[in-house]
N, C-alpha and C positions, 0 to 999 in steps of 0.2 A: 373667569368664572370658576368657582370651586368645583371639584370633581363630583361631589354628591348631587348637586342640582343637575349637572350634565347627565350623570348616570340615570337619574330619575326621569328626565325628559326622554332619554333614549328608550327606557323601558316602557314609558307610556306610549311612545310612537309605535313601538313594536306591538303593543297591545291593541292599539287602534287599527293597525293593518290586519291583525288577527281577526278582529271583529268584522272588518270590512270584507275579508277574503275567504276565511275558513268556512263560514256557514254556506256561502254560495257554492264552494267546492264540494262540501259534504252532501249537497242535494243530489248530485248526479255523477260524481266521480269518487274514486278511492284515493285521490292524490292528497287529500287534506292532511293526513298525518305527516307526510313528507315535508310539507310547508310548515306545519306546526313545529316540527323538530328543528327545521332550519331557522325559524324565527327565534326559538329559545337559544340556540347556539349563537346566533347573531347578537341577541340582547345581552347574553352573558359575556361574550368575548370582546365586543367593541370597546368597553372601557379599559381593557387590559394594556394596550399600548400606552395609554396615558398614565396608568399605575406604574408601568416600567420607568417612565420618565422621572418618577419620584423615588427612584433607586430601589424599588421593590423587585425581588428576584423572580421575574416572570420569564418562563422558558421561551426560547425563540419561536417554537412552533405555535405557542399560544399568541404571541405577538402577530405572527403571520395570519393566524385565524381571525384575530380581531380586525386587522387591516383589510383582509379580503372581504370580511363580513361588512365592513364599513362601505366598501365600494358596491357590494351587492345590494345592501339595504338602501343606499342612496338611489340606485336605479329603481328598486322595488317601490320606494316611496313616491318618486316622481311619476312612475307609470300608474300607480294606484290613484294618485290625484287626478291624472288625466282620465282614468277609467270612471271615477266618480263624476267628473264633469260631463262625460258622455252619457252616463246614466241619468244625470240630472236633466240633460237636454232631451233625452228620450221621454222622461217622465213629464216634462213640460209640453212637448210638442206631439207626442204619439201615445197619449194615455189609453187610447182605445186598443192598441196592440199589446195587450197584457202578456200573451203567450210569447210574442217576439221579445218583449222586454225581459222576461224570465230567462229565455234561452241566451240572450246576450249577456245577462248578468252572470250566468254560470260559465259561459264560454270565456268571457273576459277575465273572470277570476282565475282561470287557468292560464290564459295568455300572459297575464301580468308577471307571475313568477318565472314562467318559461322564458319570456323576453328578457327579464332582468338577469337571469342566469346566463343566457346567451351573450348579452352585452358585457357581462362581467368576464366571461371566458375570453371573448375576443379582446377586451380591454386589457386583460392580464397578459395575453400574448404580445400585444402591442407595446406594453410597458416593459416587459422583461427582455425583449429582443434588443440587440445593439442598435442604437439610434442610426438611422441612415444619414448619409451626407447630403445636405441641401446646398447647392451651389447658387450664389447670388452675386450678380455684378452690381457695383455701386458707381453710378456715373457722377464723377466729381467735376464741377466747373473749374476750368483753369488748372487742372491737375498737371503737374510737371511731368514731362515725358519719362523722367527717371523713375517715377513712381507708378507708371503704367503697369498693371499686372501684379502689383503688390498684393499678397494674399494673407488673410487673417482667418485662422480656424477658431471659431467661437464655440465654447462650451458654456452652458448655463444651467442653473437649477438641477444639479445632479442629486443633491439631497442624500449623500452617504448617511446611512442610518440603519434602522432595524431590518430592512429588506434589501438594501443596496449595499453590497459588501465588496471585498477586494477583487473577486473574479469579474464582477460587473465593471469595476473601474479598469481592470486590466484590458478588457475588451475595448473600452472606449479609448484608452491610451494607444493601443495597437492600431485602431482605426484612424486616429488623428495622425500618428507618426507616418502612416502610409501616404498621407496627403502631401507631405513635404512643404508645409505652409511656411511663409516668411516669419510669422509670429502666431502665438496662441493667446487667446483672450478668454479668461474665465470670469463671467459676469455675475458672480454672487450666488448665494444659497447653495454652497458646496456641501455643507454638512448639516446634520440633524442630531447632534450629540457632542459630547466633550472630547477634548484631545485624548484623554486617557482611554475613552471607550473606542475611538475610531482611528487612532494613529496608524495602525497597521493597514487599515482599509483604504486610507487616503494616500499612503506611501507610494503606490505606483505612479501618481501624478508627477513625482520627481523624475520620471523617465520620459516625460513629454519632450519631443524634439522639434525645434524650430530655429531657423537661422538667427532670429533676433530674440529668442527666449519666450517665456510664458509670463503673462501679466494677469494679476488677479485683483478684483475688488470685492469688498464685503457686501453681503446681502443681509436682509433682516434676520434670516435664520442664524447667521454667524453671531449676531448679537444675542439671540436666545441661548446659544450654546457656549458663549464665552469668547467674544471676538478677540480680545487681547491675546489670549493663549493661542488661538488659531492663527492669528497673524504671525506670531513667533514661530509656530510649527511649520507653516507654509514657507516662510523664509528659510527655515532650516532645511527644507526639502529642495531649496534652490529656486523657488518661484518668486517672482517679483510682485510684491503686494503694493499697490498704489493707493495711498491714503491722502486724497486731496492733493495729489502731486503729479508730476509728469516726467517723462524721459524723452530724449531726442534720439531717434534712431537714424543712423547714417546708413542708408540703403545701398549706397554704391561705394566701391573702393575709392578712397580719396588719395589723390596724388598731389605733389607739390606744384604741379603745373596748372592745377585747376584754380579758377578764381573763387572768391568768397561767394559770389552769386551762384556759381555752379554747385558748390558744396551745399548751400542752403536749399537749392532746388531739389536735391536728391535726399533731403532729410524729411523726417516725419515726426510730428509731435504726437505722442500717445499719452493721454492723461487718464487718471482714474479717480473716482470719487467714492467716498463711503456711502453706505445705503442712505436713501432719502430720509429714513426715520432714525438714523444713527444718533442724532443729537438727543433723542429721548433717552438713550441708554448711557451716553457719555457726551457731555457738551463739547468736549475737545474734539470729538469725531463728527461734528455737524457737517453735513454734506455741502461742498462748496465748488461747483463747476468753474466759476470764475477764478477762484483762488488756485485751482489746480493747474492753471496755465500761467499764473503770475510768474514773471521773469523768464518765460519761454522766449526764445529768440524771435523777434518780430519778423525777421526775414523768412522764417519757415511758416508758410501759410497753410499747409495741409495739416489739419488737426483732428484727431480721433479721440472721442471720449468713451470710456468704459463706465457705465452707470447701471446699477442693478435694476432700478425701477424706471419705466418709461416716463413717468411724470417728472423726472429730472430734465426732460428735454426742453422745457420752456426756458429755464435758466441757461442751459447749454447753448441754445440757439442765440441767446443774447450775448453769450461770451465768445461767439465767433467760431464755433466748431463746424466742420463740414459733415461729420458723421458721428452719431451716437449709437453704441451697441448696448442693448439691454436684454433683460429676461423677465423674471418675476411672475409673469402671467400664466405660464405653462400653456398658453393658447386656450385656457379654460380647462385643460386636461380631459374632462369628459362632461357631457351634457348633464345638468343644465348650468354648470358653473361658468361656462363660456358666456352665458347671458349676463352675468353679474360683473365680469371684468371691466366693461366700459363704465361702470358706475364709479370705479376707483382710478382707472388708468386711461390716458388719452389714446393708447394704441394697444391692441390685443396680441397681434402677431404679424410678422412679415415686415416689408419695407414701406415706409411712409415718409412723406415730405412735411417738414415744419419750417416755414419761411425758407431760408437758404440752406437748411441743414437736412440731411437724411437721418432717419431713425430706423434701425433694424431691431426688431423684437423677436428673440428666439422663443420657440415653444418649449424649450428646455431639453436637456439631454437625458435627464432621469425623470423622476416623478416625486410628488409629495404624498405621504399617507398611503391610501389604497394603491396597490400595484395595478393600476388601471389607467388606460388611455383609450379614449373612444372619440374619434373625430378630431383629434388634436395630436398628430404623431410627433414623437420626440425627434430631435435633430442634432446632428453635428453640422454646423454651418461653415462653409468655406466661402468667405466673402472676397471678392476681387475688385480692387480699385481700377476704374477705367475712366478715360476722359469722356466727359459729357459731349454729346453730339452738338 
């Protein structure tokens, strides 16, 4: 959609909330000028981050203002709709209580912006703190004893961009390195901008440490930002980008005395696919979970797939993987968007079973757009493979 229609819609929605809230506030409180000014700032600043994407020189503080306003207005709008529904219910079922209705009308007009501001402040703190480590055991049927306890540190949906910069990334890298994981997996949506804009902010990822290295797959946002250039840049940093391909990790020291069966039992296939929608941007990048393990040693039975979107899971289960690691959903990031995720994705967050395969969906390590998380905490996930009981 073009920017002008979006800006017009945003302005009209702000005007609608002004009409619904300001008169009620003006009746009994002096708070209405504060809300009026906040609505004007929000309406004017929300389009600015999108103008910046068109290479217009928007100062960083104005981008921040627009993105924070976006998060605040989202909560304000939802709470205003809920308020109107309650007022409608009172009008339908308690028409005799006019005084009570007027009091509730005024009180609720104050509660809505106060609650929206509180949610935004808490959400800001949740988004900007370093993601906490979430530890998850994955019970794999017939897991070879040599792979028992193998650990994968998963990062997802960091969205390096206007508000997530180098210091934020350095904190994440330090937290992951303290875990001493066997491998690191980055399951897409790493960036929201071009290589030229964000090269220095992504650079700390080259310091990630794991025994078997760091593996990356593309998400849809890499394709918005220029996936080919980003794949080259991440490889330059020493990260392993898997584009519908796999690697075989030998998790034990192999000696000449070991049989081929013992060697294969201690190996792990790690595959990665391009984003589910990648084919729309480049047909040669069409996501292919089955092709990603083509020519993998058939004797190595334990197979892990890195796929940005959970909806890759149907094809992955058919291709014989035991585990798929995904992100994309952010766990909804904040209400009410968590209600819409199931309309597009089979899983929203956490560990799920699909036929004989486990699917783990990260809530994301960063955030997209507004610096706000409420009810969907960010995470650095430490997954441990264990034998199923």
